[in-house]
C-alpha positions as CSV (number, residue, x, y, z in Angstrom):
1,M,-30.1,140.3,140.2
2,K,-27.5,141.9,137.9
3,L,-28.5,143.7,134.8
4,T,-26.7,145.6,131.9
5,L,-26.6,149.3,131.7
6,F,-25.3,151.4,128.7
7,Q,-25.1,155.1,129.1
8,I,-25.6,156.9,125.5
9,D,-24.8,160.4,124.4
10,A,-27.7,160.9,122.1
11,F,-28.1,163.7,119.1
12,T,-24.5,164.1,118.7
13,H,-21.5,162.8,117.4
14,Q,-19.0,163.3,119.9
15,L,-19.0,162.5,123.8
16,F,-19.9,165.0,126.4
17,S,-22.7,166.7,124.2
18,G,-25.8,166.0,123.3
19,N,-28.3,164.2,125.6
20,P,-27.2,161.4,128.0
21,A,-29.7,158.4,128.6
22,A,-29.3,155.4,130.3
23,I,-30.5,151.9,128.6
24,C,-31.2,149.2,130.4
25,P,-32.3,145.8,128.2
26,L,-34.5,143.5,130.1
27,E,-35.3,139.8,129.4
28,E,-38.8,140.6,131.2
29,W,-40.4,143.3,132.8
30,I,-39.2,144.0,136.5
31,D,-41.3,145.9,139.1
32,E,-42.0,149.3,138.2
33,D,-40.7,150.7,141.5
34,K,-37.5,149.0,141.0
35,M,-37.3,150.6,137.5
36,Q,-38.0,154.1,138.9
37,K,-35.4,153.8,141.8
38,I,-32.7,152.6,139.1
39,A,-33.6,155.9,137.2
40,A,-33.3,157.7,140.4
41,E,-29.8,156.4,141.2
42,N,-28.8,157.0,137.4
43,N,-29.6,160.6,137.6
44,L,-30.0,161.1,134.0
45,A,-32.9,163.1,132.4
46,E,-33.9,159.5,131.1
47,T,-33.5,156.1,132.0
48,A,-35.2,153.4,129.2
49,F,-36.1,150.0,129.7
50,F,-36.9,147.6,126.9
51,V,-38.3,143.9,126.4
52,K,-38.4,142.1,123.2
53,N,-41.8,141.2,122.3
54,G,-41.9,139.2,118.9
55,E,-40.8,141.3,116.4
56,Q,-41.0,144.6,118.4
57,Y,-39.4,146.1,121.5
58,D,-41.7,147.3,124.4
59,I,-40.2,150.5,125.9
60,R,-40.7,152.6,129.0
61,W,-39.0,155.9,130.0
62,F,-38.3,157.2,133.5
63,T,-36.9,160.5,134.6
64,P,-35.4,160.2,138.4
65,T,-38.8,161.2,139.6
66,V,-41.5,160.0,137.4
67,E,-42.4,157.7,134.3
68,V,-43.2,159.7,131.2
69,D,-45.1,159.4,128.2
70,L,-42.5,159.7,125.4
71,C,-39.0,160.4,125.4
72,G,-36.9,160.9,121.8
73,H,-33.5,160.9,122.8
74,A,-33.5,157.7,125.0
75,T,-35.7,156.0,122.1
76,L,-32.8,156.8,119.6
77,A,-30.3,155.7,122.3
78,A,-32.0,152.4,122.8
79,A,-31.7,151.7,118.7
80,F,-28.3,152.4,118.9
81,V,-27.8,149.7,121.6
82,L,-29.7,147.2,120.0
83,Y,-27.9,148.2,116.6
84,Q,-24.4,148.4,117.9
85,H,-24.2,146.1,120.9
86,L,-26.9,143.4,120.7
87,G,-27.0,142.5,116.9
88,V,-29.9,143.6,115.2
89,K,-29.5,143.8,111.7
90,S,-32.8,145.2,110.0
91,H,-33.1,148.5,108.8
92,E,-35.7,149.6,110.9
93,I,-36.6,148.9,114.7
94,L,-40.0,148.9,115.8
95,F,-40.8,150.0,119.6
96,Y,-44.0,150.3,121.4
97,S,-45.0,152.2,124.2
98,H,-48.4,151.5,126.0
99,R,-48.8,155.4,126.7
100,S,-47.6,156.6,123.3
101,G,-48.2,153.6,120.8
102,Q,-46.0,152.7,117.8
103,L,-42.5,154.4,117.3
104,K,-39.8,153.6,114.7
105,V,-36.2,154.1,114.4
106,A,-34.7,153.4,110.9
107,K,-30.7,153.3,110.2
108,D,-28.9,154.9,107.6
109,G,-24.9,154.7,108.3
110,N,-24.6,156.4,111.5
111,L,-27.5,158.4,111.4
112,L,-30.7,157.1,113.5
113,T,-34.1,158.3,112.7
114,L,-37.0,158.5,115.0
115,N,-40.8,158.0,113.5
116,F,-43.1,159.7,116.2
117,P,-46.5,161.0,115.7
118,V,-47.2,164.7,115.9
119,D,-48.0,166.6,118.9
120,Q,-51.6,168.4,118.8
121,I,-50.8,172.0,119.5
122,H,-53.1,174.9,119.7
123,D,-52.7,178.7,120.8
124,I,-53.5,179.9,124.1
125,D,-54.1,183.3,126.0
126,F,-51.6,183.2,128.5
127,D,-51.5,185.2,131.7
128,W,-47.9,186.8,131.7
129,G,-48.8,189.0,134.7
130,S,-49.1,186.1,137.2
131,F,-46.2,184.0,135.5
132,K,-42.5,184.7,136.6
133,G,-40.8,181.5,135.3
134,L,-39.2,183.3,132.3
135,S,-37.2,186.5,132.3
136,L,-38.9,187.7,129.2
137,P,-42.6,187.1,127.7
138,A,-43.0,185.4,124.5
139,K,-44.6,186.5,121.3
140,E,-47.0,183.7,121.0
141,V,-47.8,180.7,123.3
142,L,-48.9,177.2,122.3
143,K,-50.0,174.0,124.7
144,G,-49.5,170.5,123.5
145,K,-50.4,167.2,124.9
146,T,-48.0,167.6,127.7
147,D,-45.8,170.8,127.2
148,Y,-46.4,174.6,126.6
149,M,-44.7,176.2,123.9
150,F,-43.2,179.9,124.2
151,V,-42.1,181.5,120.9
152,Y,-39.6,184.1,120.5
153,E,-38.6,186.7,118.0
154,N,-34.6,185.3,117.7
155,E,-32.1,183.1,118.9
156,S,-30.4,185.4,121.2
157,Q,-33.6,185.9,123.2
158,V,-33.7,181.9,123.7
159,A,-29.9,181.6,124.5
160,N,-30.2,184.4,127.2
161,M,-33.3,183.2,129.1
162,K,-33.3,183.3,132.7
163,P,-35.6,180.4,133.7
164,N,-37.1,180.5,137.3
165,F,-37.5,176.9,138.0
166,F,-39.6,176.9,141.1
167,E,-42.2,179.1,139.0
168,I,-41.9,176.9,135.9
169,A,-42.9,173.9,138.1
170,K,-46.3,175.5,139.0
171,L,-47.4,175.0,135.6
172,K,-49.5,171.7,135.1
173,A,-47.2,170.2,132.4
174,R,-44.4,168.1,131.8
175,G,-42.3,171.2,131.1
176,I,-41.8,174.2,128.8
177,I,-40.2,174.5,125.4
178,I,-38.9,177.9,124.4
179,T,-38.0,178.3,120.7
180,A,-37.0,180.9,117.9
181,P,-35.8,181.1,114.4
182,G,-32.1,180.1,114.4
183,N,-29.0,182.1,113.0
184,E,-27.8,178.9,111.3
185,V,-30.4,176.7,111.5
186,D,-34.3,176.8,111.0
187,F,-35.0,176.9,114.7
188,V,-33.4,176.8,117.9
189,S,-35.0,175.6,121.3
190,R,-34.5,174.8,125.0
191,F,-36.4,172.6,127.4
192,F,-37.3,173.0,131.1
193,G,-39.0,170.3,133.1
194,P,-38.6,170.8,136.9
195,Q,-42.1,169.4,136.8
196,S,-40.4,166.0,135.9
197,G,-37.2,166.4,137.7
198,I,-35.2,167.8,135.1
199,D,-34.4,171.7,135.4
200,E,-33.0,172.0,131.6
201,D,-32.8,168.9,129.5
202,P,-29.9,168.9,127.1
203,V,-31.7,167.8,123.7
204,T,-35.6,166.7,123.8
205,G,-36.4,164.6,121.0
206,S,-40.2,164.5,122.1
207,A,-40.5,168.0,122.4
208,H,-39.7,168.3,118.4
209,T,-42.8,166.5,117.5
210,T,-44.3,169.9,118.7
211,L,-41.6,172.0,117.4
212,I,-41.5,170.5,113.9
213,P,-45.1,170.8,112.8
214,Y,-45.3,174.4,114.1
215,W,-42.1,175.4,112.2
216,S,-42.8,173.6,109.2
217,K,-46.0,175.6,109.0
218,K,-44.2,179.2,109.6
219,L,-41.2,178.3,107.4
220,N,-43.5,176.5,104.6
221,K,-41.2,173.9,104.3
222,S,-41.2,170.4,105.4
223,Q,-37.5,169.4,106.1
224,L,-35.9,171.6,108.7
225,T,-32.6,171.7,110.6
226,A,-32.7,172.3,114.3
227,K,-30.4,172.8,117.3
228,Q,-31.4,172.8,121.0
229,I,-28.8,175.3,122.6
230,S,-28.3,174.1,126.1
231,P,-24.9,174.2,127.5
232,R,-24.4,170.6,126.0
233,G,-26.1,171.3,123.0
234,G,-27.5,168.9,120.3
235,E,-28.1,168.8,116.4
236,L,-31.2,167.5,114.9
237,S,-32.4,166.9,111.5
238,C,-36.2,167.1,111.2
239,E,-39.0,166.3,108.5
240,L,-42.7,166.5,108.7
241,L,-44.7,163.8,107.1
242,G,-48.3,164.5,107.6
243,D,-49.3,163.4,110.9
244,R,-45.7,161.7,111.8
245,V,-42.3,163.6,112.2
246,K,-38.8,162.0,111.6
247,I,-36.0,163.3,114.0
248,S,-32.5,162.1,113.0
249,G,-29.2,162.4,114.9
250,E,-26.3,160.1,115.9
251,C,-25.3,158.6,119.1
252,V,-22.0,157.7,121.1
253,L,-21.4,154.9,123.7
254,Y,-20.2,156.5,127.1
255,L,-20.5,153.7,129.5
256,L,-21.0,150.0,129.5
257,G,-21.5,148.3,132.9
258,D,-23.7,145.9,135.5
259,I,-25.9,147.1,137.9
260,Y,-26.9,144.8,140.8
261,I,-30.2,144.9,142.3
């Protein structure tokens, strides 16, 4: 069987930055074990597979080790492939995930905008005495559906954080977000997910379903600018719309090829 594979850098306007995702369009679903093996072979943060289903596209996302509930950058990249390489002309693409429900991506010039449901977050008491995963305690800890979020005073603390991935992997979560007010943007973040096979994710769209409602409330504004300050880095434009968030960015094609399974 021959399948087409795209590799896209998402949440960036230039190659070798943002977050790379592998996108594999399918005519029909293949065996889940094969999808997981393809994702492991790609060895990227996410590999997304989609199948056209009427007026929408059913989508699934895999890290090298597990299937995940939601992935922003790979959904953005999937929409980019549909618009730029598979001839879709509509203003908006509707995706459906059996784990996360309806997801939308709209196009405005080179900018693609995710429309995702907000995460449900709450403050928690956190035992810093037994947790050695981060080099500095946070001033506030929250828990969402899949991730912990650690809030810090300033961008420097986030940028200089020294994670211990072995210790972070012990937390029962998809991963952890660390965040603080930004120097040049409204907020910055990093994402660590050794539990999901990704020590540090370059740009995590889905984490912004947690970040946007938090910083919107803190800063008393619905439109925000954000940077994920991983080594590759990425830029996002964000908006809170009630129980949904908009997350916008650009994409760039890196690779187009065939895989044989």
